[in-house]
ROSE-4610 file (N, C-alpha, C; in Angstrom, 1 decimal, always signed):
// ROSE-4610
residu = [M/M/M/K/K/K/S/S/S/I/I/I/I/I/I/L/L/L/K/K/K/L/L/L/A/A/A/V/V/V/F/F/F/A/A/A/I/I/I/I/I/I/V/V/V/L/L/L/F/F/F/V/V/V/G/G/G/A/A/A/L/L/L/I/I/I/L/L/L/N/N/N/K/K/K/L/L/L/K/K/K/F/F/F/K/K/K/P/P/P/T/T/T/G/G/G/Q/Q/Q/L/L/L/N/N/N/S/S/S/S/S/S/S/S/S/N/N/N/N/N/N/T/T/T/V/V/V/P/P/P/I/I/I/I/I/I/I/I/I/G/G/G/S/S/S/Q/Q/Q/L/L/L/I/I/I/N/N/N/V/V/V/E/E/E/I/I/I/A/A/A/D/D/D/T/T/T/N/N/N/E/E/E/K/K/K/R/R/R/M/M/M/Q/Q/Q/G/G/G/L/L/L/S/S/S/N/N/N/K/K/K/T/T/T/N/N/N/L/L/L/S/S/S/D/D/D/K/K/K/K/K/K/G/G/G/M/M/M/L/L/L/F/F/F/I/I/I/F/F/F/E/E/E/D/D/D/K/K/K/D/D/D/I/I/I/S/S/S/P/P/P/F/F/F/F/F/F/W/W/W/M/M/M/K/K/K/E/E/E/M/M/M/N/N/N/F/F/F/P/P/P/I/I/I/D/D/D/I/I/I/I/I/I/W/W/W/I/I/I/N/N/N/D/D/D/S/S/S/K/K/K/I/I/I/V/V/V/Q/Q/Q/V/V/V/D/D/D/K/K/K/N/N/N/I/I/I/P/P/P/A/A/A/P/P/P/G/G/G/A/A/A/Q/Q/Q/T/T/T/P/P/P/E/E/E/S/S/S/E/E/E/L/L/L/T/T/T/L/L/L/Y/Y/Y/K/K/K/P/P/P/A/A/A/Q/Q/Q/P/P/P/I/I/I/D/D/D/Y/Y/Y/V/V/V/L/L/L/E/E/E/V/V/V/S/S/S/A/A/A/G/G/G/F/F/F/S/S/S/E/E/E/E/E/E/N/N/N/D/D/D/I/I/I/K/K/K/V/V/V/G/G/G/D/D/D/M/M/M/V/V/V/N/N/N/L/L/L/S/S/S/S/S/S/V/V/V/T/T/T/L/L/L/N/N/N]
num = [1/1/1/2/2/2/3/3/3/4/4/4/5/5/5/6/6/6/7/7/7/8/8/8/9/9/9/10/10/10/11/11/11/12/12/12/13/13/13/14/14/14/15/15/15/16/16/16/17/17/17/18/18/18/19/19/19/20/20/20/21/21/21/22/22/22/23/23/23/24/24/24/25/25/25/26/26/26/27/27/27/28/28/28/29/29/29/30/30/30/31/31/31/32/32/32/33/33/33/34/34/34/35/35/35/36/36/36/37/37/37/38/38/38/39/39/39/40/40/40/41/41/41/42/42/42/43/43/43/44/44/44/45/45/45/46/46/46/47/47/47/48/48/48/49/49/49/50/50/50/51/51/51/52/52/52/53/53/53/54/54/54/55/55/55/56/56/56/57/57/57/58/58/58/59/59/59/60/60/60/61/61/61/62/62/62/63/63/63/64/64/64/65/65/65/66/66/66/67/67/67/68/68/68/69/69/69/70/70/70/71/71/71/72/72/72/73/73/73/74/74/74/75/75/75/76/76/76/77/77/77/78/78/78/79/79/79/80/80/80/81/81/81/82/82/82/83/83/83/84/84/84/85/85/85/86/86/86/87/87/87/88/88/88/89/89/89/90/90/90/91/91/91/92/92/92/93/93/93/94/94/94/95/95/95/96/96/96/97/97/97/98/98/98/99/99/99/100/100/100/101/101/101/102/102/102/103/103/103/104/104/104/105/105/105/106/106/106/107/107/107/108/108/108/109/109/109/110/110/110/111/111/111/112/112/112/113/113/113/114/114/114/115/115/115/116/116/116/117/117/117/118/118/118/119/119/119/120/120/120/121/121/121/122/122/122/123/123/123/124/124/124/125/125/125/126/126/126/127/127/127/128/128/128/129/129/129/130/130/130/131/131/131/132/132/132/133/133/133/134/134/134/135/135/135/136/136/136/137/137/137/138/138/138/139/139/139/140/140/140/141/141/141/142/142/142/143/143/143/144/144/144/145/145/145/146/146/146/147/147/147/148/148/148/149/149/149/150/150/150/151/151/151/152/152/152/153/153/153/154/154/154/155/155/155/156/156/156/157/157/157/158/158/158/159/159/159/160/160/160/161/161/161/162/162/162/163/163/163/164/164/164/165/165/165/166/166/166/167/167/167/168/168/168]
x = [+139.5/+140.9/+141.2/+140.6/+140.8/+140.3/+139.2/+138.6/+139.5/+140.2/+141.1/+142.3/+142.9/+144.0/+143.6/+142.4/+142.0/+141.8/+141.3/+141.1/+142.5/+143.4/+144.8/+145.5/+145.3/+145.9/+145.3/+144.0/+143.3/+143.8/+143.9/+144.4/+145.8/+146.7/+148.1/+148.1/+147.3/+147.3/+146.9/+145.8/+145.4/+146.5/+147.1/+148.2/+149.3/+149.7/+150.8/+150.3/+149.1/+148.6/+148.6/+148.0/+148.0/+149.4/+150.3/+151.7/+152.3/+152.1/+152.7/+152.1/+150.8/+150.2/+150.9/+151.1/+151.6/+153.1/+153.9/+155.3/+155.3/+154.4/+154.4/+154.0/+153.1/+152.6/+153.7/+154.5/+155.6/+156.9/+156.8/+158.0/+159.2/+159.1/+160.2/+160.9/+162.2/+162.9/+162.9/+162.4/+162.3/+163.5/+164.7/+165.9/+166.5/+166.1/+166.6/+168.0/+168.6/+170.0/+170.1/+171.2/+171.5/+173.0/+173.3/+174.7/+175.2/+176.3/+176.8/+177.4/+177.7/+178.2/+177.0/+175.8/+174.7/+174.2/+173.6/+173.0/+171.4/+171.0/+169.5/+169.0/+167.7/+167.1/+166.3/+166.2/+165.4/+164.4/+163.3/+162.3/+162.5/+162.3/+162.2/+160.9/+160.5/+159.2/+159.4/+158.9/+158.9/+157.4/+156.8/+155.4/+154.7/+153.9/+153.2/+153.9/+155.0/+155.7/+156.7/+156.5/+157.5/+158.5/+159.7/+160.8/+161.8/+162.0/+163.0/+164.4/+165.3/+166.6/+167.7/+168.7/+169.9/+170.8/+171.6/+172.4/+173.8/+174.3/+175.7/+176.4/+177.0/+177.5/+179.0/+179.7/+181.1/+181.7/+183.0/+183.5/+183.4/+183.6/+183.5/+182.1/+181.1/+179.7/+179.3/+179.8/+179.4/+180.1/+181.3/+182.0/+181.3/+180.9/+180.2/+178.8/+178.1/+176.7/+175.9/+175.2/+174.4/+175.1/+176.4/+177.2/+177.1/+177.0/+177.0/+175.7/+174.7/+173.4/+172.7/+171.8/+171.0/+169.8/+169.2/+168.0/+167.7/+166.7/+166.3/+164.8/+164.3/+162.9/+162.1/+160.8/+159.9/+159.9/+159.9/+159.9/+161.1/+162.2/+163.5/+164.5/+165.6/+166.6/+167.8/+168.8/+170.0/+170.2/+170.4/+170.6/+172.0/+172.7/+174.1/+174.1/+174.9/+175.0/+176.5/+176.7/+178.1/+178.5/+179.7/+180.2/+180.0/+180.2/+180.1/+178.7/+178.2/+177.0/+177.3/+176.3/+176.4/+177.6/+177.6/+178.7/+178.1/+179.0/+178.6/+179.4/+179.0/+179.7/+179.4/+180.3/+180.0/+179.6/+178.7/+178.2/+178.4/+178.7/+178.8/+178.1/+177.9/+177.2/+178.1/+179.3/+180.3/+179.7/+179.8/+179.3/+177.9/+177.1/+175.6/+175.0/+173.9/+173.3/+171.8/+171.4/+170.0/+170.0/+169.0/+168.9/+168.3/+168.6/+168.1/+167.7/+167.0/+166.7/+167.6/+168.3/+169.1/+168.3/+168.0/+167.3/+168.3/+168.5/+169.5/+168.7/+169.2/+168.5/+169.4/+168.8/+169.5/+168.5/+168.9/+168.1/+166.7/+166.7/+165.4/+164.5/+165.0/+164.2/+164.8/+164.0/+164.6/+164.9/+166.2/+166.7/+166.9/+166.9/+167.2/+166.8/+166.2/+165.9/+166.5/+167.4/+167.9/+167.2/+166.4/+165.5/+166.1/+165.8/+166.1/+167.5/+168.5/+169.9/+170.2/+170.6/+170.9/+172.1/+172.1/+173.3/+174.2/+175.5/+176.5/+176.6/+177.1/+177.4/+178.5/+178.5/+179.5/+180.9/+181.2/+182.6/+183.0/+182.1/+182.4/+183.6/+184.6/+185.8/+185.4/+186.1/+185.8/+186.0/+186.9/+187.1/+186.0/+185.1/+183.9/+182.6/+182.7/+181.4/+181.0/+179.7/+179.1/+179.2/+179.6/+179.6/+178.3/+177.6/+176.4/+176.7/+176.2/+176.5/+175.3/+175.1/+173.9/+174.3/+173.3/+173.5/+173.7/+173.4/+173.6/+174.1/+174.6/+175.1/+174.0/+174.4/+173.4/+173.9/+173.0/+173.4/+173.3/+172.3/+172.0/+171.8/+172.0/+171.6/+170.8/+169.7/+168.8/+168.8/+169.2/+169.1/+167.9/+167.0/+165.9/+165.8/+165.0/+164.9/+164.3/+164.8/+164.4/+162.8/+162.2/+160.8/+160.1/+160.8/+160.2/+159.7/+160.6/+160.2/+159.0/+158.9/+157.8/+156.5/+156.6/+155.4/+154.9/+155.7/+155.2/+155.2/+155.3/+155.2/+156.2/+157.5/+158.5/+159.1/+159.2/+159.7/+160.5/+161.2/+161.9/+161.0/+161.4/+160.6/+159.9/+159.8/+159.2/+160.1/+159.4/+160.2/+160.4/+161.5/+161.9/+162.0/+161.3/+161.3/+162.5/+163.6/+164.7/+164.9/+163.8/+163.9/+164.4/+164.2/+164.7/+166.2/+166.8/+168.2/+169.1/+170.1/+171.1/+172.4/+173.5/+174.8/+175.2/+175.9/+176.4/+177.5]
y = [+193.9/+193.8/+194.4/+195.6/+196.3/+195.5/+194.8/+193.9/+192.8/+192.2/+191.1/+191.6/+192.8/+193.4/+193.7/+194.3/+194.6/+193.4/+192.3/+191.1/+190.5/+190.5/+190.0/+190.9/+192.2/+193.1/+192.8/+192.6/+192.3/+190.9/+190.0/+188.6/+188.7/+189.5/+189.6/+190.3/+191.3/+191.9/+191.0/+190.2/+189.2/+188.2/+187.7/+186.7/+187.3/+188.5/+189.2/+189.4/+189.8/+190.0/+188.7/+187.6/+186.3/+185.8/+186.0/+185.6/+186.3/+187.6/+188.4/+188.0/+187.7/+187.2/+185.9/+185.0/+183.7/+183.8/+184.6/+184.9/+185.5/+186.5/+187.1/+186.1/+185.3/+184.3/+183.3/+182.9/+181.9/+182.6/+184.0/+184.8/+184.5/+184.4/+184.3/+185.7/+185.7/+186.9/+187.1/+188.3/+188.5/+188.3/+188.7/+188.6/+187.2/+186.4/+185.0/+185.0/+186.2/+186.2/+185.8/+185.1/+184.6/+184.9/+185.6/+185.8/+184.5/+184.0/+182.8/+182.7/+183.9/+183.9/+184.0/+184.0/+184.1/+182.7/+182.6/+181.4/+181.5/+182.5/+182.7/+181.5/+181.3/+180.2/+180.8/+180.0/+180.4/+179.2/+179.5/+178.5/+177.7/+176.4/+175.7/+174.9/+174.4/+173.7/+172.3/+171.3/+169.9/+169.6/+169.4/+169.1/+170.3/+170.0/+171.1/+171.5/+170.9/+171.1/+172.3/+173.3/+174.4/+174.0/+174.1/+173.7/+174.9/+175.4/+176.4/+175.8/+176.1/+175.5/+176.5/+176.0/+176.7/+176.3/+177.2/+176.9/+176.5/+175.4/+175.0/+175.1/+176.2/+176.5/+176.8/+176.5/+176.6/+175.3/+175.0/+173.8/+173.7/+174.7/+174.7/+174.4/+175.0/+174.8/+173.3/+172.9/+171.5/+170.5/+170.7/+169.8/+169.8/+170.9/+171.0/+170.4/+170.8/+170.3/+170.4/+169.4/+169.4/+168.8/+168.5/+168.0/+168.8/+168.2/+168.8/+169.5/+169.6/+170.2/+169.1/+169.6/+168.6/+168.1/+168.9/+168.5/+169.4/+169.1/+169.9/+170.1/+171.3/+171.6/+171.0/+170.9/+170.4/+171.4/+170.9/+171.7/+172.6/+172.1/+172.8/+171.7/+172.3/+171.4/+172.1/+171.4/+172.0/+171.6/+172.6/+172.4/+172.6/+171.5/+171.6/+171.9/+173.0/+173.5/+173.4/+172.9/+172.6/+173.5/+173.8/+174.7/+173.9/+172.6/+171.8/+171.2/+170.9/+170.2/+168.7/+167.9/+166.5/+165.8/+165.9/+165.3/+164.1/+163.3/+162.2/+162.3/+163.3/+163.4/+162.3/+162.1/+161.2/+162.0/+161.5/+162.1/+161.1/+161.6/+160.7/+161.4/+160.7/+161.2/+161.5/+162.0/+162.4/+163.4/+163.1/+164.0/+164.4/+163.5/+163.8/+163.2/+163.9/+163.6/+163.1/+163.1/+162.7/+162.1/+161.2/+160.6/+161.6/+161.4/+162.2/+161.4/+162.1/+161.6/+162.5/+161.8/+162.6/+162.5/+163.6/+163.8/+164.3/+163.4/+163.8/+164.4/+165.5/+166.3/+166.5/+166.3/+166.7/+167.4/+168.5/+169.3/+169.5/+169.9/+170.2/+169.0/+167.8/+166.6/+165.6/+165.1/+164.1/+162.8/+162.4/+161.2/+160.0/+160.4/+159.3/+159.9/+159.0/+159.4/+158.3/+158.6/+157.7/+158.1/+157.1/+157.4/+156.9/+157.6/+157.2/+156.8/+157.6/+157.3/+157.6/+156.6/+156.7/+157.5/+158.2/+158.9/+157.8/+157.9/+156.9/+157.1/+156.0/+156.1/+157.2/+157.8/+158.8/+158.4/+157.1/+156.6/+156.0/+156.1/+155.5/+156.2/+155.4/+156.0/+156.4/+157.4/+157.9/+156.8/+155.9/+154.8/+153.8/+153.9/+152.9/+153.6/+154.9/+155.6/+155.2/+155.0/+154.6/+155.8/+155.6/+156.7/+156.5/+157.7/+157.7/+158.4/+157.9/+158.4/+158.2/+159.2/+159.0/+157.9/+157.3/+156.3/+156.9/+158.2/+158.9/+160.3/+161.1/+162.4/+163.3/+164.3/+165.2/+166.6/+167.6/+169.0/+169.6/+169.0/+169.5/+168.3/+168.5/+167.5/+168.2/+167.6/+168.2/+167.2/+167.7/+166.9/+167.4/+166.5/+166.8/+165.8/+166.1/+165.1/+163.8/+162.7/+161.4/+161.3/+160.7/+160.5/+161.6/+162.7/+163.8/+163.3/+162.6/+162.1/+161.2/+160.3/+159.4/+160.1/+161.0/+161.7/+162.6/+163.1/+164.1/+163.5/+162.2/+161.5/+162.0/+162.3/+162.8/+161.6/+161.6/+160.4/+160.8/+159.8/+159.9/+160.4/+161.4/+162.0/+163.3/+163.5/+164.8/+166.0/+167.0/+168.3/+169.1/+169.8/+170.7/+172.1/+173.0/+174.4/+175.1/+175.4/+176.0/+177.5/+178.1/+179.4/+180.5/+180.2/+181.2/+181.1/+180.1/+179.8/+180.1/+180.9/+181.2/+181.4/+181.1/+181.4/+182.8/+183.5/+184.8/+184.8]
z = [+165.2/+165.5/+166.8/+167.1/+168.3/+169.5/+169.2/+170.3/+170.7/+169.7/+170.0/+170.8/+170.4/+171.1/+172.5/+172.7/+174.0/+174.9/+174.3/+175.1/+175.5/+174.6/+174.8/+175.9/+175.9/+176.9/+178.3/+178.3/+179.6/+180.1/+179.3/+179.6/+180.2/+179.5/+179.9/+181.3/+181.6/+182.9/+183.9/+183.7/+184.6/+185.0/+183.9/+184.1/+185.0/+184.7/+185.5/+186.9/+187.1/+188.5/+189.3/+188.7/+189.4/+189.6/+188.7/+188.9/+190.0/+190.1/+191.2/+192.5/+192.6/+193.9/+194.3/+193.3/+193.7/+194.2/+193.5/+193.9/+195.3/+195.5/+196.8/+197.9/+197.6/+198.6/+198.9/+197.9/+198.1/+198.6/+198.6/+199.1/+198.3/+197.0/+196.1/+196.0/+195.9/+195.6/+194.1/+193.7/+192.2/+191.5/+192.0/+191.3/+191.3/+192.3/+192.4/+192.9/+193.3/+193.7/+195.1/+195.4/+196.7/+197.0/+198.0/+198.4/+198.9/+198.3/+198.7/+200.1/+200.7/+202.1/+203.1/+202.6/+203.5/+203.9/+205.1/+205.6/+205.5/+204.7/+204.5/+203.8/+203.8/+203.1/+201.9/+200.9/+199.7/+199.4/+198.9/+198.6/+197.3/+197.3/+196.1/+196.2/+195.1/+195.1/+194.4/+195.0/+194.4/+194.4/+193.2/+193.1/+193.8/+194.8/+195.5/+196.8/+197.1/+198.4/+198.3/+199.1/+199.3/+200.3/+200.0/+201.0/+201.0/+202.2/+202.4/+202.6/+201.7/+201.8/+202.0/+202.8/+203.0/+201.8/+201.3/+200.1/+200.5/+200.0/+200.1/+198.7/+198.5/+197.1/+197.1/+198.2/+198.2/+198.7/+198.5/+199.0/+200.5/+201.2/+202.6/+203.1/+202.5/+202.9/+202.5/+201.3/+200.9/+201.8/+202.3/+203.2/+204.5/+205.0/+206.3/+206.2/+205.2/+205.0/+206.3/+206.7/+207.9/+209.1/+208.9/+210.0/+211.3/+212.4/+213.7/+214.0/+213.1/+213.4/+214.2/+215.1/+215.9/+215.3/+214.4/+213.7/+212.5/+211.7/+210.6/+210.7/+210.7/+210.9/+209.7/+209.9/+208.8/+207.7/+206.5/+205.3/+205.1/+205.7/+205.5/+204.9/+204.3/+203.8/+203.5/+202.9/+202.4/+200.9/+200.1/+198.7/+198.3/+197.8/+197.4/+195.9/+195.6/+194.3/+193.9/+192.7/+192.2/+191.1/+191.0/+189.8/+188.5/+188.5/+187.3/+187.3/+186.1/+185.9/+185.5/+185.7/+185.3/+185.9/+187.3/+188.0/+188.9/+189.5/+190.4/+191.7/+192.5/+193.8/+194.8/+195.7/+196.9/+198.1/+198.8/+200.1/+201.2/+202.4/+203.6/+204.7/+205.8/+207.0/+208.1/+207.8/+208.8/+209.8/+211.1/+212.2/+212.1/+211.4/+211.4/+212.6/+213.1/+214.3/+214.1/+212.9/+212.6/+211.2/+210.9/+209.6/+208.6/+207.3/+206.2/+205.0/+204.1/+202.8/+201.9/+200.9/+199.9/+198.6/+198.0/+196.8/+195.7/+194.7/+193.6/+192.5/+192.0/+190.9/+189.7/+188.6/+187.3/+186.4/+185.9/+185.0/+185.5/+186.8/+187.5/+187.7/+187.6/+187.7/+188.7/+189.6/+190.5/+189.8/+190.0/+189.3/+190.3/+191.6/+192.6/+194.0/+194.8/+196.2/+197.1/+198.0/+199.0/+200.3/+200.7/+201.9/+203.2/+204.3/+205.6/+205.8/+205.4/+205.6/+207.1/+207.8/+209.3/+209.6/+210.7/+211.2/+211.7/+211.5/+212.0/+213.5/+214.1/+215.5/+215.8/+216.9/+217.2/+217.1/+217.3/+217.3/+216.0/+214.9/+213.7/+213.0/+212.7/+212.0/+210.6/+210.1/+208.7/+207.7/+207.9/+206.9/+206.8/+207.8/+207.8/+207.5/+207.1/+206.8/+205.4/+205.2/+203.9/+203.0/+201.7/+200.7/+199.9/+199.7/+198.9/+197.6/+196.5/+195.1/+194.2/+193.4/+192.4/+191.4/+190.9/+189.8/+188.5/+188.3/+187.1/+187.5/+186.5/+186.8/+187.3/+188.2/+188.7/+188.7/+189.0/+189.1/+190.5/+191.2/+192.6/+193.5/+194.8/+195.8/+196.9/+197.3/+198.3/+199.5/+200.7/+201.9/+202.7/+203.1/+204.0/+205.1/+206.1/+207.2/+206.7/+207.3/+206.9/+207.0/+206.1/+206.0/+205.2/+204.9/+204.2/+202.8/+202.1/+200.8/+200.8/+201.8/+201.9/+202.2/+203.2/+203.7/+202.6/+201.7/+200.7/+199.3/+199.2/+197.9/+196.9/+197.4/+196.5/+195.8/+194.5/+193.8/+192.5/+192.0/+190.8/+189.7/+188.9/+187.8/+188.2/+189.5/+189.9/+189.5/+189.1/+188.7/+189.9/+189.9/+191.0/+190.5/+191.1/+190.7/+191.5/+190.8/+191.4/+190.9/+190.5/+189.9/+190.9/+192.2/+193.2/+193.5/+192.9/+193.2/+192.1/+192.3/+191.3/+191.9/+191.2/+191.7/+191.4/+192.3/+192.0/+191.1]
């Protein structure tokens, strides 16, 4: 009996050690806390891809989104977090300067990927902007540079690790 307990204890220590190494390598914040007024990035994982995301978790940040930015670095994105779950928000490309992929997420699973959405012309009136909406309710929206989904084989059904992201 003591032998089994000792083996279980050693196994638990190994699992904790390996887990700590992985979290340290991915630079996850142990608390998962994010100050909503911060522009810091936090990591999320889709499949084997680590993406550092800026959080848009207030109405102001969600409305601003990536508008007026000139580009988005590789392996970077913006994660939109909503107060309510299972919603169907509309997105548009107002004042966007580069094309993006929109990844729609529900219950930590990708439910839709809109690829290579072009930036509108600078003189496009708001009334003529295309509205993008998920086909089913979602909890999160991830915007990444156009082509990211294709290059990294991101597809419907992929799981998204959002453990480093929480609302305050």
